[in-house]
N, C-alpha and C positions, 0 to 999 in steps of 0.2 A: 698327186696331192700338191696344192699350192704352197709355196714357201711362206714361212712366217718370218717377219722382220721385227727386230728389236728397236725400241724407241725410248729415248730419255727426254724428259720435258723440264725446261727451266722456267720458273714462274708459276706461282700458285694463286695469283689473283683471279679475277673473273674469267679472263680469256684463257689463262694457263690451266685453270681447273677444268674448263670445258674441253680443251684439247686433250688433257690427260684422260678425262672420262671417256671421250670418244675413241681415242686410241685403244683404251683398255677394252672397249666394247666391240671393236672390230676384230674378227677372228684371224685376220691377216697380220696382226701386230701383237707383240708382247711388250707391255710397258714395264721396263726394267728399272726405272728410276725417275724420281721427281725431286726438284731442288727449289728451295726458296730460303731466304734468310729469316722470314717470319714463321715461327714455329706453329702458331695457331692456324695460319692459312695453310701451311704445309700439311698439317695433320688432317684438316678438313678436306683438302684436295685428294690426299692419299686415300681417305676413307671412301670417297666417291668413285675411286678408280681402281679398286681391287687391292688396295694396300701394297703398292710396290715399295721397294726400298727408298728411303728418304735421305736427302743430303742437304747440307747448308753451303756446300762449295761445288761449283759447276765443274771445275777441273777434276776434283775427286770423283764426281759422279761419272764423267765420261771415261776417266781412267779405269775405274772399277767395272763399269757395265759394258764398255766398248760397243755402243749401240750402232745399228745401221742408220738410224734416223736421229738427228738432233733437232728438237723443236724448242724454240724459245719465244716467250710471250712477255716482252718487256717494252718500256717506253722507247720511242724512236731515237732518243739520245744514245741508247746502248745498242750498237749494231756491229761495227767493225771488229771490236775486240772479241765478241762472241762468234762472229764468222771465223775469225782466225783460230779460236779455240776448237771449233768444230772441225776445221780442216786439219789442225794439228793432231787430232785424235782419229783421223781417217774415217769419218762417217761417210756414208754414201750419199746422203741427202740432208740438206738443212731446210727446215720449214720455219717460218716466223710470221708474226703479225705485221700487217701494214701499218704505216707506210714503209717503203724500202728505206727511206731516210727523210730528212727535211732539207737536204742540200745536195746539189748535183755532184760535187767533188767526192763526197763520201760514197754516194751511190755508184759512181764510176769505179772507185777503188774496190767496192764489193763485187761488182761485175767482173773486174779484171782478176780479182782473187779467185773467184769461182771458176773462171775460164782457165786460169793457169793450173788450178788443182784438178780440173776435170770433174768437178763435183756438181751434182744436181741440186737445184734450190727452187723453192716456190714460196709465194706470199699469200696470205689468207684473204683472197678475194672471193670468199665462198658464197656471197649473195647470188652470184651468177648461176648457182645450182638450183635456185628456187624454181618451182614448177612454172610460175608466171614468166620468169626470164627465159626458161627453156622453150615454152610454148611459142613465144614471140620469135626466138631464135630459129625455130623450125619454119615459121611462116616466112621470115626474111630469106632463109636459105632455099626455100621452095621456089622463090622467084615471084610469088603471088603479089608482092608489092611493086613489081616492076623494077626499074632502075632506082636505087636508093639515091635520094637527093640531099636530105638533111637529117641529122640526128641531133635532137635537143635533149639536154639533161639538166635537171636542177634538183638540189637537195638543201635542206635547212641546216644540216650539220656543218660545223666549220671546217675549213679547208683541209688540213692534214688528217682530220678524222675520216673524211669522206672522199676527197678528190681522187685518190688513186683507184677506189672502187669505180667512180664515175668514168675516168679515162679508160680503165680496163674494159668496161662494158660498152662504151662508145666504140672502141676499137673492135671488140667482139662482133657487134652488130654491123660493122663495116668490113668484115672478113680480115681483120688485123692488117688493113692497108697501111702503107707508110704515110706519114704526115709531112707536108712541105713547110708550113709555117703556122705560127700561133700569134694571136693578138689579144692582149688582156688588159683588165683594169682591176684595181683593188681599192678597198676602203676600210678604215678603222684599225686602231692599234689595240683594241681591248683584249684580243686573244694572243698577242705576241709573246706573252710570258707564260702561256699554257704549256703543258708538256708536249702538246702538238702545236707549236707556235705558228699562228695563222693570222691572216687578215680577217676582219669580221665579215667581209663580203668579197667575193671575187667573181668576175664574169669574163667571158672571152669567146673567141672564135678559133676554130681549127680548120685549116684547109688541107684536105687529104689529096694525095697524088691521083686518086681515081675520080676526083671531082666532087666528092661528098664534102659537105660543110658541117662541121660540128659546132654546136652552140651550147655553152656551158655556164651554169650559175651555181655558186655554193655560198652558204652563209645566211645570216639573219635577214638579209634583204631579198632573198630569193622568193619566188611566188609560193603562196600557201598551197597545200594539197588537202582540201577539206575532206576528201575521202578517207584520210588517215588521221587519227587523233594523236597518236604517239609521235612526238617531234622527230625522232630519228627515222621514222618511217615516212616522213613527209618528203618524198622524192618521186620524180617521174622521169621516164625515158620515153621519147616519142621518135619513132622511125618513120619518116615520110618518104614515099616512093612515087613513081609516076602513075601507079595504078592502085594506090591505097595507103593506109597508114596503120600502125599498131603502136600501142603504148603500154608500158609497165608502170604500175604504181607500187612502190616498194612495200607498202603495207596493205594493199587492197586489190590485188589481182591484175588482170590485163584485159584489154579490149582492142578492137580494131575493125577496119572495113577494107575489103578489097573486091575487085571485080569478079573474082572466081567464087568466093564464099559469102559475099555480102557482109553483114554485121556479125561479129563473133565476140564472145567474152569468156573469161575463165577466172578461177580463183587463184590464190597464191599470196603468201606473206613471208617476209624474211624470217627464218627460224634458225637460230644458231645450231641447234642440235641436228635437225634434219639436213640442212645445207652443209654443216660442218662434217657430218658423217660421210656425205658424198664426196666432199673435198678430200677427206682422209682415205677413202676407198681408192681414189685415183692415184694417191701416192704409191700404194702397193702396185698398181698396174704399171706405173711409170718405172718403178724399180724392176718389175718383171720384164720390162722392155716391150710391153704390149702396146702402149700409147703414151704420147707426151702429155704431161699434166697441163690442163687448161690454164693453170695459174703459174706456169713455168717462169723462170727468171728472165729469159729473153724477152717475152712479151711484157712482163712486169716492168722491166727496165725501159722499154719503149713507151709504155703508158706513163711511167714516172717522168720521162723527159717532157711529155706534153704538159704535165702539171708544173714542172720547173719553168718551162718556156713561157707559160702564162704569167708567172710571177716576174720573170725577167722582163717581159714585154711591158708590164705595168710600171716597173721601176725605171726602166730605160726609155720608156715612151716611144717604142718602135716595134715593128714586127720582128719576131725572132724566128729564124730559119732552123730547120732540123737537118742533121743531128746536131746536138749541142757539143760545146767544148767546155773545158773547165773554166770557172770564173769565180767571182766573189760569192761568199756564202750568202744564199738567198734570204735567210732570216735576218742576218745583219744588214743586208741591203734594204729590206723592207723597213727595218727600224730607223734607218737614215732617211728613207724616202717618204714614209707616211707622216703627215703633219701631226703635231701635238696640239690637241684642241683644249681650250679652257673649259 
């Protein structure tokens, strides 16, 4: 019989409520607690997830429930303290919403904390579990596109809401190859005070060590994707090889052409419940020791560095080489660099 793991969730907003519900529905997990300071949200989330014990204090929740998994769904400004609390209470795995952070120095601290504690951690890049993402991944890994040359990705959502998804999936379609350098540009101050502080538009290039070039756009000036009406689904990934291409449209399936199969297409659309359930199922398998989680901290950290390198390149007006070293807080650097327009 497979082991059941206990999990406690912090955050009863839209994402936290979804995580709690999906953990409660997975037979490999027992949801032992959910925490939020807002009683109305907390009661609503508990009602949708089997009515676990509720808490208003995260330390109390972890102390009383002693979970195997600590999941938190909070804005990116709250990361390090929660990571430290999870480690303090000896959880086996920490799972949390993207992005890892909004600055490299904090992300490096989280990475070092997890490594020193020997703890597993993963970030919610669950879109990659969609049928359309997986269908194209199978085509790429089959070799039917030949040697991959270029991976192009663009999304309408602003930077820190979407960019770590983008970087993670570009790396996935390139076999998680190491990057050598990043060159980027940014525009617009309008989102800098958002809880995901971002430029209004960002674009750039990634040179991977295996010769593949990544081309990235994010924000309001990115190309439209008329196949999708919902703004957050207006994104596209295109993988170009020597013998064909394949593309994923976040909200409208996939299509491609290669020498072996000719033209192909299929359905698919990002779905929080379906893709999130698959993401959560893999947490149990990772705890079992069966396989590493596709959203594991090591790969997340490398994708995050690409996102930071693009911002640094734009601010410093030069190519940024990988791996990164500690530097100025990237959000503060953008506030200094981006012009104030009348």
